[in-house]
C-alpha positions as CSV (number, residue, x, y, z in Angstrom):
1,M,53.6,-36.0,-15.1
2,A,53.3,-34.1,-18.3
3,R,49.9,-34.1,-20.0
4,M,50.0,-36.0,-23.3
5,P,48.0,-35.0,-26.3
6,A,44.7,-36.8,-26.9
7,G,44.1,-39.4,-29.6
8,L,46.7,-41.9,-28.4
9,P,45.5,-45.2,-26.8
10,V,45.8,-46.1,-23.2
11,P,46.9,-49.8,-22.9
12,A,44.5,-52.0,-21.2
13,P,45.6,-53.1,-17.7
14,P,47.0,-56.7,-17.7
15,P,45.1,-59.5,-16.2
16,P,46.4,-60.6,-12.8
17,A,47.9,-63.8,-14.4
18,A,50.3,-61.5,-16.4
19,A,51.9,-60.0,-13.3
20,D,55.1,-61.9,-13.7
21,A,55.7,-60.5,-17.2
22,A,55.9,-57.2,-19.0
23,S,52.4,-55.8,-19.0
24,H,52.6,-54.3,-22.4
25,S,54.7,-54.9,-25.5
26,A,54.8,-54.0,-29.0
27,L,56.8,-55.8,-31.8
28,R,55.8,-56.0,-35.4
29,L,56.5,-59.6,-36.3
30,P,56.7,-60.8,-39.9
31,A,53.5,-61.7,-41.8
32,G,52.2,-65.2,-40.5
33,E,53.9,-64.9,-37.2
34,S,52.0,-64.3,-34.0
35,D,53.8,-66.0,-31.1
36,V,57.1,-64.6,-30.0
37,R,58.5,-67.8,-28.6
38,A,57.7,-69.8,-31.8
39,Y,59.1,-67.0,-33.9
40,A,62.4,-66.9,-31.8
41,A,62.7,-70.7,-32.3
42,R,62.3,-70.5,-36.0
43,L,64.9,-67.7,-36.3
44,K,67.4,-69.9,-34.5
45,A,66.7,-73.0,-36.6
46,F,67.0,-71.0,-39.8
47,V,70.4,-69.6,-38.7
48,D,71.6,-73.0,-37.6
49,R,70.6,-74.5,-40.9
50,H,72.4,-71.9,-43.0
51,G,75.2,-71.0,-40.7
52,W,77.8,-72.2,-43.3
53,L,77.1,-69.1,-45.3
54,A,78.7,-67.1,-42.5
55,D,81.4,-69.4,-41.3
56,F,84.6,-67.9,-42.9
57,F,86.4,-64.7,-42.9
58,A,86.1,-62.5,-45.9
59,V,89.8,-62.3,-46.7
60,D,89.9,-66.1,-46.9
61,F,87.5,-66.3,-49.8
62,I,90.3,-67.4,-52.3
63,T,92.8,-69.0,-50.1
64,A,90.2,-71.3,-48.5
65,D,88.6,-71.8,-52.0
66,Y,85.1,-71.2,-50.4
67,W,83.4,-71.2,-53.8
68,H,84.2,-74.8,-54.7
69,A,84.8,-76.2,-51.1
70,V,81.7,-74.9,-49.4
71,F,79.2,-73.0,-51.7
72,P,76.6,-75.4,-53.0
73,A,77.2,-76.5,-56.7
74,D,73.6,-75.7,-57.7
75,W,73.7,-72.3,-56.1
76,R,76.6,-71.3,-58.3
77,V,74.1,-70.4,-60.9
78,L,74.2,-66.9,-59.1
79,E,77.6,-66.3,-60.7
80,R,76.0,-65.6,-63.9
81,E,73.5,-63.1,-62.5
82,P,74.1,-59.3,-63.1
83,L,74.6,-57.3,-60.0
84,P,71.3,-55.5,-60.4
85,T,69.5,-58.9,-60.0
86,L,71.4,-59.8,-56.9
87,C,70.6,-56.3,-55.4
88,R,66.9,-56.9,-56.2
89,T,67.1,-60.4,-54.5
90,V,68.6,-58.8,-51.3
91,A,66.4,-55.8,-51.2
92,S,63.1,-57.4,-52.0
93,G,63.5,-61.3,-51.8
94,H,63.2,-61.5,-55.6
95,V,64.0,-65.1,-57.1
96,E,64.5,-66.2,-60.7
97,D,62.5,-69.2,-62.1
98,A,65.7,-70.9,-63.2
99,W,67.3,-71.0,-59.7
100,P,67.2,-74.3,-57.8
101,N,64.4,-74.9,-55.4
102,S,66.8,-74.9,-52.3
103,L,68.0,-71.4,-53.3
104,K,64.5,-70.1,-53.7
105,E,63.6,-71.5,-50.3
106,F,66.5,-69.8,-48.6
107,V,65.7,-66.4,-50.2
108,R,62.1,-66.7,-49.3
109,G,62.5,-68.1,-46.0
110,A,65.0,-65.4,-44.9
111,A,62.7,-62.6,-46.4
112,G,59.8,-64.0,-44.4
113,L,61.6,-64.3,-41.1
114,A,63.5,-61.0,-40.9
115,L,61.9,-58.5,-38.7
116,P,60.2,-55.7,-40.7
117,R,62.5,-52.6,-40.9
118,S,60.4,-50.0,-42.3
119,P,59.5,-47.4,-39.8
120,V,56.3,-46.3,-41.7
121,G,53.3,-46.7,-39.4
122,G,55.5,-48.3,-36.6
123,V,54.7,-47.8,-33.0
124,L,57.8,-45.7,-32.2
125,A,58.4,-43.9,-35.5
126,S,54.7,-42.5,-35.2
127,L,55.8,-40.8,-32.0
128,C,58.6,-38.8,-33.8
129,S,57.1,-38.3,-37.2
130,G,58.3,-35.1,-38.8
131,A,60.9,-34.3,-36.2
132,R,63.6,-31.9,-37.3
133,L,66.8,-30.6,-35.7
134,D,67.5,-26.9,-35.3
135,K,70.2,-25.8,-37.8
136,D,72.7,-24.9,-35.0
137,V,72.0,-28.0,-33.0
138,A,72.7,-30.1,-36.1
139,V,76.1,-28.5,-36.7
140,G,78.8,-30.9,-37.6
141,M,76.3,-33.8,-38.3
142,N,76.2,-35.6,-41.7
143,V,72.9,-36.7,-43.3
144,K,72.7,-40.0,-41.6
145,K,73.6,-38.6,-38.2
146,R,71.0,-35.8,-38.5
147,H,68.4,-38.4,-39.4
148,E,69.2,-40.7,-36.5
149,V,69.5,-37.9,-33.9
150,A,66.3,-36.1,-35.0
151,A,64.2,-39.3,-34.5
152,T,65.8,-40.5,-31.4
153,A,65.9,-37.2,-29.6
154,A,62.2,-36.8,-30.4
155,L,61.5,-40.1,-29.1
156,V,63.4,-39.6,-25.8
157,A,61.7,-36.3,-25.3
158,R,58.2,-37.9,-25.8
159,I,59.0,-40.6,-23.2
160,A,60.4,-38.0,-20.8
161,A,57.2,-36.1,-21.1
162,A,55.1,-39.1,-20.6
163,T,57.0,-40.4,-17.6
164,G,57.7,-37.1,-16.0
165,A,61.6,-37.6,-16.3
166,S,63.6,-34.4,-16.4
167,H,67.2,-35.8,-16.7
168,V,68.9,-38.1,-19.2
169,L,71.9,-40.3,-18.8
170,D,73.5,-40.7,-22.3
171,L,75.9,-43.6,-22.3
172,G,78.7,-43.7,-24.9
173,A,77.7,-40.3,-25.9
174,G,80.6,-39.5,-28.2
175,Q,80.7,-35.9,-29.1
176,G,77.1,-35.5,-27.7
177,Y,75.1,-35.3,-30.9
178,L,72.1,-36.7,-29.3
179,S,72.8,-35.0,-25.9
180,S,73.0,-31.6,-27.5
181,A,69.6,-32.1,-29.3
182,L,67.9,-33.2,-26.0
183,A,69.4,-30.4,-24.0
184,F,69.2,-27.4,-26.5
185,Q,66.2,-28.3,-28.5
186,Y,64.0,-30.3,-25.9
187,G,65.1,-28.6,-22.6
188,L,66.1,-31.7,-20.8
189,H,69.1,-32.0,-18.5
190,I,71.7,-34.3,-19.9
191,Y,74.7,-36.1,-18.5
192,A,76.7,-37.4,-21.5
193,V,79.2,-40.2,-20.6
194,D,82.1,-41.4,-22.7
195,Q,85.3,-43.1,-22.1
196,A,87.3,-41.4,-24.8
197,Q,88.8,-38.1,-23.7
198,A,89.1,-37.0,-27.3
199,Q,85.3,-37.4,-27.8
200,V,84.5,-35.6,-24.6
201,T,86.8,-32.7,-25.4
202,G,85.3,-32.4,-28.8
203,G,81.8,-32.5,-27.4
204,V,82.5,-29.8,-25.0
205,R,83.9,-27.6,-27.7
206,R,80.9,-28.4,-30.0
207,A,78.3,-27.7,-27.3
208,D,79.9,-24.5,-26.4
209,G,79.7,-23.3,-30.0
210,I,76.0,-24.3,-30.2
211,R,75.3,-22.4,-27.0
212,K,76.9,-19.3,-28.4
213,M,75.0,-19.5,-31.6
214,L,71.7,-19.8,-29.7
215,D,72.6,-17.0,-27.4
216,F,73.4,-14.8,-30.6
217,R,70.0,-15.7,-32.0
218,G,68.3,-14.9,-28.8
219,V,67.0,-18.4,-28.3
220,P,66.3,-19.3,-24.6
221,V,67.8,-22.6,-23.5
222,T,66.1,-24.3,-20.5
223,G,68.0,-27.6,-20.6
224,S,71.6,-28.2,-19.6
225,L,74.5,-30.5,-20.9
226,T,77.3,-31.9,-18.8
227,F,80.0,-34.2,-20.2
228,I,81.6,-36.9,-18.1
229,H,84.8,-38.7,-19.1
230,D,84.4,-42.2,-17.7
231,R,84.6,-45.8,-18.6
232,I,81.2,-47.6,-18.4
233,A,82.7,-51.2,-17.6
234,V,81.2,-53.9,-19.4
235,R,83.6,-56.4,-18.1
236,R,82.4,-59.8,-16.8
237,P,82.1,-59.7,-13.0
238,V,84.9,-61.7,-11.3
239,P,83.3,-64.4,-9.2
240,S,84.2,-63.7,-5.7
241,P,82.4,-63.7,-2.3
242,A,83.8,-60.3,-1.6
243,A,82.8,-58.8,-4.9
244,S,80.3,-55.9,-4.5
245,P,79.2,-53.1,-6.7
246,R,81.3,-50.0,-6.5
247,P,80.6,-46.5,-7.6
248,L,82.5,-45.1,-10.5
249,S,85.0,-42.3,-10.2
250,H,84.5,-39.7,-12.7
251,A,86.9,-37.3,-14.6
252,R,84.3,-34.8,-15.5
253,K,84.2,-31.8,-17.9
254,S,81.1,-29.6,-18.3
255,F,80.6,-26.8,-20.5
256,I,77.6,-25.5,-18.3
257,S,79.1,-25.6,-14.9
258,S,82.4,-24.3,-14.0
259,A,83.4,-27.4,-12.0
260,P,87.0,-28.4,-12.8
261,A,87.7,-31.7,-14.2
262,L,88.7,-34.4,-11.7
263,S,91.9,-36.2,-12.3
264,S,90.8,-39.6,-10.9
265,A,90.1,-42.2,-13.4
266,S,88.2,-45.4,-13.3
267,D,89.8,-48.6,-12.1
268,P,90.4,-50.8,-15.2
269,A,90.1,-53.8,-12.8
270,C,86.5,-53.0,-12.1
271,D,85.0,-56.2,-10.9
272,S,81.3,-55.6,-11.4
273,Y,78.7,-54.0,-13.6
274,P,77.9,-50.5,-12.5
275,M,74.3,-49.9,-11.7
276,F,72.7,-46.9,-13.1
277,A,71.6,-45.9,-9.6
278,E,75.3,-45.9,-8.6
279,I,76.3,-43.7,-11.6
280,I,73.4,-41.3,-10.9
281,A,74.2,-41.1,-7.2
282,D,77.7,-40.2,-8.1
283,I,76.4,-37.5,-10.3
284,L,74.0,-36.2,-7.6
285,D,77.0,-36.0,-5.2
286,E,79.0,-34.0,-7.6
287,Y,76.3,-31.8,-9.1
288,P,73.7,-30.6,-6.5
289,D,71.6,-29.1,-9.3
290,A,70.9,-32.6,-10.5
291,R,68.8,-33.2,-7.3
292,R,65.9,-31.3,-8.8
293,S,65.5,-34.4,-10.9
294,T,62.0,-35.8,-11.4
295,G,63.5,-39.0,-12.8
296,W,66.0,-40.3,-15.3
297,I,65.9,-41.8,-18.8
298,V,69.0,-43.9,-19.8
299,C,69.7,-43.9,-23.5
300,G,72.3,-44.9,-26.0
301,L,72.5,-44.3,-29.8
302,H,74.4,-47.2,-31.6
303,T,76.0,-48.6,-28.4
304,C,78.8,-51.1,-29.4
305,G,78.7,-54.6,-28.5
306,D,78.2,-55.4,-24.8
307,L,77.3,-51.9,-23.9
308,A,73.9,-52.4,-25.3
309,S,73.3,-55.6,-23.5
310,T,74.8,-54.3,-20.3
311,M,72.3,-51.4,-20.3
312,V,69.4,-53.8,-21.0
313,R,70.5,-56.1,-18.3
314,T,71.0,-53.2,-15.7
315,F,67.7,-51.6,-16.4
316,A,65.9,-54.9,-15.9
317,S,67.9,-55.7,-12.7
318,E,66.9,-52.3,-11.2
319,C,63.3,-52.8,-12.1
320,A,63.1,-56.3,-10.7
321,D,61.1,-57.2,-7.6
322,G,63.3,-56.8,-4.6
323,A,65.7,-54.5,-6.2
324,Q,67.0,-51.8,-3.9
325,Q,64.7,-48.8,-3.7
326,V,66.3,-45.6,-4.9
327,P,65.2,-41.9,-4.2
328,A,62.9,-40.4,-6.6
329,D,65.5,-38.0,-8.0
330,A,67.8,-41.1,-8.9
331,Q,65.1,-43.3,-10.3
332,V,65.6,-44.6,-13.9
333,K,62.1,-44.5,-15.5
334,A,62.9,-45.7,-19.0
335,L,65.5,-47.1,-21.4
336,V,66.1,-46.3,-25.0
337,N,68.6,-48.1,-27.0
338,L,69.8,-48.7,-30.6
339,G,72.7,-51.2,-30.7
340,C,75.4,-51.9,-33.3
341,C,78.7,-53.7,-33.6
342,Y,77.4,-57.1,-33.0
343,Q,80.8,-58.7,-33.9
344,I,82.2,-57.6,-30.5
345,L,79.5,-59.0,-28.4
346,T,80.7,-61.7,-26.0
347,E,79.4,-65.2,-26.0
348,H,80.2,-68.3,-24.1
349,E,82.1,-70.6,-26.3
350,P,80.2,-74.0,-26.9
351,G,80.5,-76.3,-23.9
352,Y,81.1,-73.4,-21.4
353,T,79.0,-74.4,-18.4
354,D,79.3,-71.5,-16.0
355,S,76.1,-69.6,-16.9
356,S,76.4,-67.3,-13.9
357,L,78.8,-65.1,-15.8
358,P,76.7,-62.9,-18.1
359,V,77.5,-62.3,-21.7
360,G,76.2,-60.1,-24.5
361,F,74.5,-63.0,-26.2
362,P,72.3,-64.8,-25.4
363,M,70.4,-62.9,-22.7
364,S,67.0,-64.5,-22.6
365,S,66.3,-67.7,-20.8
366,L,64.6,-68.9,-23.9
367,Y,67.6,-68.8,-26.1
368,K,69.8,-70.1,-23.3
369,S,67.4,-73.1,-23.0
370,L,67.9,-73.6,-26.8
371,D,71.6,-73.6,-26.4
372,C,71.8,-70.7,-28.9
373,H,75.2,-69.8,-30.2
374,L,76.3,-67.7,-33.1
375,G,80.1,-67.3,-33.0
376,L,82.2,-64.6,-34.4
377,H,81.6,-65.2,-38.1
378,A,77.7,-65.0,-37.7
379,R,77.9,-61.9,-35.6
380,M,80.1,-60.3,-38.1
381,V,77.7,-61.0,-40.9
382,A,74.9,-59.5,-38.8
383,C,76.5,-56.2,-39.2
384,Q,76.0,-56.1,-43.0
385,A,73.1,-54.0,-44.3
386,S,70.7,-55.4,-46.8
387,S,69.1,-51.9,-47.0
388,R,72.2,-50.6,-48.8
389,W,71.8,-53.1,-51.6
390,S,69.7,-50.9,-54.0
391,D,68.8,-52.3,-57.5
392,A,68.2,-48.7,-58.5
393,S,71.8,-47.6,-57.7
394,P,74.1,-50.7,-57.5
395,A,77.3,-48.6,-57.9
396,A,77.9,-48.5,-54.1
397,T,77.4,-52.2,-53.8
398,Q,79.8,-52.9,-56.7
399,L,82.5,-50.7,-54.9
400,S,82.0,-52.8,-51.8
401,I,82.5,-56.1,-53.8
402,K,85.5,-54.6,-55.5
403,K,87.1,-53.9,-52.1
404,L,86.3,-57.4,-50.9
405,F,87.7,-58.9,-54.2
406,F,91.0,-56.8,-53.9
407,R,91.4,-57.8,-50.3
408,S,91.0,-61.5,-51.1
409,V,93.4,-61.5,-53.9
410,L,95.9,-59.5,-51.6
411,Q,95.4,-62.3,-49.0
412,K,96.4,-64.9,-51.6
413,I,99.6,-62.9,-52.5
414,I,100.4,-62.6,-48.8
415,E,100.2,-66.3,-48.2
416,D,101.9,-67.5,-51.3
417,H,104.8,-65.2,-50.6
418,N,105.0,-65.9,-46.8
419,I,104.6,-62.2,-46.0
420,T,102.9,-63.0,-42.8
421,T,106.2,-64.6,-41.6
422,S,108.0,-61.5,-42.7
423,V,105.7,-59.3,-40.7
424,R,106.1,-61.4,-37.6
425,A,109.8,-61.3,-37.9
426,H,109.7,-57.4,-37.9
427,A,107.1,-57.4,-35.1
428,R,107.8,-55.5,-32.0
429,P,107.7,-57.9,-28.9
430,T,104.8,-57.4,-26.6
431,P,106.0,-55.4,-23.5
432,P,105.8,-57.5,-20.2
433,S,103.3,-55.1,-18.7
434,A,101.1,-55.4,-21.7
435,A,101.4,-59.1,-21.7
436,A,100.5,-59.3,-18.1
437,Q,97.5,-57.1,-18.6
438,Q,96.3,-59.1,-21.5
439,G,96.5,-62.2,-19.3
440,S,94.8,-60.8,-16.2
441,S,91.5,-62.1,-15.2
442,D,91.1,-64.0,-18.5
443,S,90.7,-67.4,-16.7
444,A,87.7,-66.3,-14.7
445,A,85.9,-64.6,-17.6
446,P,84.0,-66.1,-20.5
447,R,86.2,-66.0,-23.6
448,R,85.1,-63.9,-26.6
449,S,84.3,-66.5,-29.3
450,S,86.9,-66.4,-32.1
451,S,87.7,-68.4,-35.2
452,V,90.5,-70.8,-35.9
453,S,91.9,-70.8,-39.4
454,R,92.2,-74.0,-41.4
455,R,96.0,-73.8,-40.6
456,G,95.1,-74.2,-37.0
457,S,96.3,-70.7,-35.8
458,R,93.9,-68.3,-34.3
459,S,93.0,-65.6,-36.8
460,S,92.8,-61.9,-36.0
461,T,91.9,-60.8,-39.6
462,Y,88.4,-59.5,-39.6
463,S,86.0,-58.9,-42.5
464,T,85.8,-55.3,-43.7
465,T,84.2,-53.4,-46.4
466,N,86.8,-50.6,-46.2
467,T,89.9,-50.4,-48.3
468,T,92.4,-52.2,-46.2
469,A,96.1,-52.6,-45.7
470,L,98.2,-54.8,-43.4
471,K,99.8,-53.9,-40.1
472,A,101.5,-56.0,-37.4
473,T,99.8,-56.0,-34.0
474,S,101.8,-56.3,-30.8
475,Q,101.4,-60.0,-31.1
476,G,102.9,-60.1,-34.5
477,E,99.6,-61.1,-36.4
478,V,98.5,-59.5,-39.7
479,A,95.7,-57.1,-39.0
480,I,93.7,-54.5,-41.0
481,R,94.3,-50.9,-41.6
482,T,92.4,-48.5,-43.8
483,L,93.9,-47.2,-47.1
484,P,92.9,-44.2,-49.2
485,A,90.1,-45.0,-51.5
486,S,92.4,-43.8,-54.4
487,C,94.3,-47.1,-53.9
488,L,91.5,-48.9,-55.5
489,A,92.3,-47.3,-58.9
490,T,94.2,-50.4,-60.2
491,P,95.3,-53.8,-58.6
492,Q,98.9,-52.5,-58.8
493,T,98.2,-49.3,-56.7
494,Y,96.2,-51.3,-54.1
495,V,98.7,-54.1,-53.6
496,R,101.7,-51.7,-53.8
497,A,100.1,-49.3,-51.2
498,A,99.3,-52.2,-48.9
499,L,102.8,-53.8,-49.0
500,E,104.7,-50.5,-49.0
501,R,102.9,-49.5,-45.8
502,L,103.7,-52.8,-44.3
503,G,107.3,-52.5,-45.5
504,A,107.8,-48.9,-44.4
505,R,107.1,-50.0,-40.9
506,G,110.0,-52.6,-41.1
507,P,112.7,-50.4,-39.6
508,S,110.6,-49.6,-36.6
509,F,110.1,-53.3,-36.0
510,H,113.7,-54.0,-36.6
511,A,114.7,-51.6,-33.9
512,H,113.0,-53.7,-31.4
513,A,113.9,-57.1,-32.7
514,S,116.6,-59.1,-31.2
515,H,117.8,-60.2,-34.8
516,P,117.8,-58.5,-38.2
517,P,114.8,-59.4,-40.4
518,P,115.5,-62.5,-42.5
519,S,113.8,-61.1,-45.7
520,P,113.7,-57.9,-47.7
521,P,110.7,-55.5,-47.2
522,P,107.4,-57.0,-48.6
523,E,106.9,-54.6,-51.3
524,A,110.2,-55.7,-52.8
525,L,109.0,-59.2,-53.2
526,I,106.1,-58.4,-55.6
527,G,106.3,-56.7,-59.0
528,D,103.4,-55.1,-60.9
529,G,103.4,-58.0,-63.4
530,T,103.1,-60.6,-60.7
531,V,100.2,-58.5,-59.2
532,L,98.3,-58.4,-62.6
533,A,98.9,-62.1,-63.0
534,Y,97.2,-62.9,-59.7
535,F,94.1,-60.6,-60.4
536,E,93.8,-62.2,-63.9
537,W,94.1,-65.6,-62.6
538,H,91.4,-65.0,-60.0
539,H,89.2,-62.7,-62.1
540,D,86.2,-65.0,-61.7
541,A,86.3,-64.5,-58.0
542,F,84.7,-61.0,-58.4
543,A,81.3,-62.4,-59.6
544,Q,81.7,-65.4,-57.1
545,I,82.1,-62.9,-54.2
546,A,79.1,-60.9,-55.3
547,A,76.9,-64.0,-55.3
548,V,78.1,-65.2,-52.0
549,W,77.9,-61.8,-50.4
550,S,74.4,-61.3,-51.6
551,M,73.3,-64.5,-49.8
552,R,75.2,-63.7,-46.7
553,T,73.6,-60.2,-46.6
554,I,70.2,-61.8,-46.8
555,L,71.2,-64.1,-43.9
556,A,72.5,-61.0,-42.0
557,D,68.9,-59.6,-41.4
558,V,67.8,-63.0,-39.8
559,I,70.8,-63.1,-37.5
560,E,70.3,-59.4,-36.4
561,S,66.5,-60.2,-35.8
562,L,67.5,-63.1,-33.7
563,I,70.0,-60.9,-31.6
564,L,67.3,-58.2,-31.2
565,V,64.5,-60.6,-30.4
566,D,66.8,-62.1,-27.6
567,R,67.0,-58.8,-26.0
568,Y,63.3,-58.0,-26.4
569,I,62.4,-61.4,-24.9
570,Y,64.9,-60.9,-22.0
571,L,63.1,-57.8,-21.0
572,L,59.7,-59.5,-21.4
573,E,61.0,-62.2,-18.9
574,S,62.5,-59.8,-16.5
575,L,60.2,-56.8,-16.2
576,R,57.4,-56.8,-13.7
577,G,54.4,-54.6,-14.9
578,G,56.7,-52.8,-17.3
579,S,56.4,-51.9,-21.0
580,V,58.7,-53.1,-23.8
581,F,58.9,-52.0,-27.4
582,L,61.2,-53.1,-30.3
583,A,60.5,-51.3,-33.5
584,P,62.1,-49.5,-36.4
585,L,62.7,-45.9,-35.8
586,V,64.3,-44.4,-38.9
587,D,64.7,-45.2,-42.5
588,P,67.0,-48.2,-42.9
589,A,68.4,-47.0,-46.2
590,V,70.0,-44.1,-44.3
591,S,70.7,-45.8,-41.0
592,P,70.8,-49.6,-41.3
593,R,70.9,-50.2,-37.5
594,N,67.4,-48.7,-37.2
595,M,65.7,-50.8,-34.5
596,A,64.9,-49.1,-31.3
597,L,64.5,-51.1,-28.0
598,V,62.4,-49.2,-25.4
599,A,61.6,-50.4,-21.9
600,I,59.6,-48.4,-19.3
601,R,58.7,-48.9,-15.7
602,G,55.0,-49.6,-15.6
603,V,52.4,-48.7,-18.2
604,V,52.5,-45.0,-19.2
605,D,49.2,-43.4,-20.1
606,G,49.1,-41.9,-23.6
607,L,52.5,-42.9,-24.9
608,V,51.8,-45.9,-27.2
609,G,50.3,-45.3,-30.6
610,V,49.5,-48.9,-31.8
611,D,47.9,-49.3,-35.1
612,A,44.9,-51.5,-34.5
613,A,44.9,-52.6,-38.2
614,D,48.2,-54.4,-37.7
615,D,47.8,-57.7,-35.8
616,H,51.4,-58.2,-35.6
617,E,52.2,-55.0,-33.7
618,R,51.3,-56.7,-30.4
619,P,52.4,-60.4,-30.5
620,H,51.4,-63.0,-28.1
621,F,54.0,-63.9,-25.4
622,D,52.8,-66.6,-22.9
623,L,50.0,-64.8,-20.7
624,L,50.5,-61.3,-22.3
625,P,47.1,-59.8,-23.3
626,H,46.1,-59.9,-26.9
627,G,43.8,-56.9,-27.3
628,T,44.7,-53.7,-29.1
629,Q,42.7,-50.5,-29.0
630,D,41.7,-48.4,-32.0
631,A,43.6,-45.0,-32.0
632,T,45.5,-42.8,-34.3
633,D,48.2,-40.2,-33.6
634,D,46.0,-37.3,-34.5
635,D,47.6,-34.5,-32.6
636,G,48.8,-33.3,-36.0
637,D,52.0,-31.4,-34.9
638,G,54.3,-34.0,-36.3
639,G,57.2,-32.7,-34.2
640,N,58.2,-29.1,-33.7
641,G,61.6,-27.7,-34.6
642,S,61.4,-24.5,-32.6
643,L,63.5,-24.2,-29.5
644,A,61.5,-21.8,-27.3
645,G,59.7,-23.6,-24.5
646,C,60.0,-26.8,-26.4
647,Q,60.5,-29.1,-23.4
648,F,56.7,-30.1,-23.4
649,Q,55.8,-28.6,-26.8
650,C,57.1,-31.1,-29.2
651,F,54.8,-34.0,-28.2
652,S,54.9,-35.8,-31.5
653,L,58.1,-36.1,-31.9
654,D,67.1,-39.8,-28.4
655,L,70.0,-41.8,-27.8
656,S,73.8,-42.1,-27.9
657,A,76.6,-44.5,-26.8
658,Q,79.8,-45.7,-28.3
659,Q,79.0,-44.3,-31.7
660,C,80.7,-46.2,-34.4
661,E,77.9,-47.7,-36.5
662,E,79.1,-49.0,-39.9
């Protein structure tokens, strides 16, 4: 095991009574909270009580008359508040004296329940303070991505040094931003897995360019990076006595090795979750150099939906008592994950009784016992970012509100002029093979929770903060597409662009339809005068949407806290003698999905830098020990950006998965 710098505390060994739970945990709870179970229950109660704020699609704000039909009359005082005041309320919990008590209680209650998101002084952020990426390793990254990757790579490298792990499995690696930092800057051996061939191809090309630049500078590289094109199945297992885990078949592409890509692809009908041990065993068979491994870390940066929960569940399963023993060169020693895209998490619909089929939420026995259910609308709201509501610079927030306002008015135009029917008339029929694939195994799997509109039809129109247009899906429903930002210049340009795009697709639909379309293209139905009349008639909706969305964003932090605490508690319930941490890693204003979940087999000496002054850093969970030790991270290096010999040099200093945050 690599020697760690002095000055970091060694967690006290747990008492014998705690042998059936994680032996060390770190979670900074809100002020006044000290018991994780009680806090989790309060989160659920708050979300249940205020779920009406989330229970509608963004596009239906006007058509469903949400402002008058649902939003409380005394809360409508928010319509008169300027946007900077609303931004201040979202960002800091500010309330005005003239507001009704129920509104004040909501704002203060949400602010007091949401997990603290500042990384300053946090248990994980202190391990990667000052980390920087080499200029060539950071090529192609925007400011947000550099910020995320620098901190995450430093954290993974620190954990690797503490656990003695030499290899990393990066799931949902995308183009390998995190993987390249770990390989080239920290000297680790990385296997980057992604299901999109385009991402893998781009990652190989990018990594090859980085390697050439480092060679040109004469910088030695001790790590390696191999890309693997494969689908990490997150399907529900099909309940069958004959079902058994199966290894994945990989189509690989490595820029380091000269091994040719294999043509085999994963079976889309995979009937079980892949275990990390099986994936790694497959890698060991294909790449003999991987057998020099001294252990593995599995990581994912902004893993979408169920990929995050699958990683958590698989790690806990492989660490559980009685789990199959694996060779040392295939053992996963730690998990590092930052999740995102909560809207595509799976849930059992209310009343679903077969709890043997795992879903993305809830995971913990605690929330299952409380019959916790969020639904699609609440999970969509959880993706909103309060850290982006800045009272110092409300321009970005105003633009987001404008997009929502334009889209809501557009929806009113669509419904009033029966454009949805026109789209369905043009829609291409679903091919029989696709229909059969859509229907396969649905009966055995828990359904993804979805919303039913007030007209009784299942809606496929999702909330978005992007400039959007309409398109027809294979089922003929109205869905969302991105339009150029220039379309927001005026209401006429926005509506015209949306309807013209829809109408321009008419001939392609007509070619596949059995009868000619019964109506002219949608853009021919609406003139500029009509558009302006709609926007003038509904001009009050702009301030109303700003008011409602500010409250929804406040609720978003509480819902996301609930989802994250569910995963944290699941690991506490599942691990035997392990260590679990949930803490902010980066600045949430730069990267809103900034909470890192870390799980480690056993207690690792010298890893955890807990601030003894913060009583909330180590919460009580049943029989977990309460004590903390005084220590500070005084090694003083604050990360090291140099490349040479950096595998064990950057002590005070990753992750990647289906990268699609925001």
